[in-house]
N, C-alpha and C positions, 0 to 999 in steps of 0.2 A: 480387558485388563481390568485389572483389580485396584485399589483402591490406594496401595505404592505403587504402581506401576504409574508412569504417566506418558503420556507421548511429548515427542523430541524431537519437533522439526528441524534443527539442526542434524542431529545423527541422522533424521530417516533424510535428507540431503544429502549428509557423503556418504551415507550406503548409495546412493543413488549415483553417486561422481560413482566411489567402487566400482561398481555394480557395470561403471560405461569405459569407465577405465580397464576394468575386466575383458572387456567383447570389444574392447578394441575401438570406442569410438571417443574421438576426438571430441576436447574439453569446447566451451563455448567460446568461443571468441569476439563476439558482439558485447562491446561495450553499451548495459547501456544510459539508455538518459533520459533524464529524470525527472519531472517540473513535480512545484511546492506550492500546493494551491489552500491558505490559509482561510477559513470561512467562520469571521468574527466579526460580529460589529462593535465591539470593544477593544481588540485588539488592534492595536500600530504595529509598523512592524519592528518597531525597537522596544515591545514588547512581547511580539509572538517570539517568546523562548523557545516553543516547541517546533516550529517552521526552525527555526535555527538551528535547533537538534538534529533535526531532519539531514541537515543540510550536511554538519559531521558525519554523520552518520552513513549518509550514501555515498558522501566521498569520501568515507576510510574504507569502503569496497573497493573502491577507482572508478564509481561508475563517477557522467558527467552530470551537473545540475543544469540544466539549461530553462529555467526559470524561477522566481520563487514571487509568488503573490497573495494579495491578503483584499477574499471581496465581506462584503457583509453578508448577512445570514438571509438569500433573499437567494429562491429557487432560481429565477431565471437568469441574474448571473453567476453564480454555482456553474451554474447547466455551461452561461457562456465561456467562462472563467478554463474550464479542463474541453470544451471543442477548439480554445487557443491552441489550448496544452497538446491538444492532440493532432491540429489540420494546418496549424503554423508553425509551432514548434518542434514536430514533430518528436519529441516527445516518447518513448518506450512503452515510460509510467508514470505516468501521474499521481502524488501522496497529494490526497486530500488531507484535509489534519479543521478539524471541530465539524459541529454541529452534526455528529452523529448519537446525540441521548436523545432524552428524554423532556429536555425544554420543547415548549409549542414555535420555537423559531428555530430547534435541531431542524434542517430539511436536506442536509445534505443529504442522506442515500433515495432522496426525490428524485433529488435535481440530478445525482447520476443516475439512476434507471428515466431521465428523460432526452439523455443525450448515449447512453450506451446501449450493445445490442442485449447483448450476452455477461449470465448471471458466472461466476466464478466464487459459488459456494466454500469451497477445499480452502483460500483464503483465508478468508474472512472468521470460519471455523479452524483453523490452526489459532491464530490473534485469541479468537474468546478461552483457546484449552489452554493456550501458553498463559493466557494474563488472569483467569481464576484460577489457578495458581496460589495467585499475589496477591486478589482481592477477590472479592462477588461480586464489588459492583461489575464487576466488569459481564459478566451475564445481562446489564443495562444498554448494553452498545446493541445499537440498529445500524450499523455497521453490514457498508454492503463493498464486494469486489465485482464488476462487469470489466468485458473487454467494449472498447468503441474500433472496429475492423479491428487488424492487427495492436493496437494500444491495450494498456491495463487501468484503469482507476481503478483505487485501492483509498477506501476510508477510513482514516487512523482517527484516534483522538485526540482532543486540545491540548489534554497539557502534559507540557514536558513527558513526566514520567512516562503515563500510561504511553504517549507515544512513542516512547522508546524501547517500553515492553513489548509491545505491539510489532516496528519494526526488527525484534530480534529473535520473534517467534518464527518469521517468515522469510524473514532476507535471502535466507540461503536455499530459497525454487525460486525465487524473480530470476536468476541468468536462463535455467531452463524457458523458461515460462515467455519468455521474450525470442529467447532461439525459437519455442515451439509455433509462437504468433508470428515469429519472421519466416515460418518454410520449411526452418532448418530439420524438422521431424525431432524427435525424442532424440 
């Protein structure tokens, strides 16, 4: 890939969808259920513009938002919120928001790893590839994406602008990921 070329995750997902259609595969029928967990010591529900934006973005896809909570930047509490979203609320996707930077209080990636089973590095690679074209600060993210059983947990930034940008870089592939985790195959 030259400097002039950039990876376009939406174009890649569209190509995958067209490939599936050309080979007689039905579109994904499962409507993803999404939980939003904002990790912050300083934000209230009213101040959480990134979490509010994620509700808007998820809803615009026609997906269901099953919960939105704010938890402090505490490894155990973040892990508990993820477990609640997956095990109790049965969210297919948990979007964490905040706590993935370089501050010493940023522990969301570690909390995610504490309660999840397998890394899904391609999603955060796509997020960073998408964001690095917008700002060099994207390389400072420590975000992870992991599976907890058949649930996907994705760490997004805490700023509304960055959360929107990262969402744009990955949203097209998520229904396929949910279908695969549900055992529907490729």
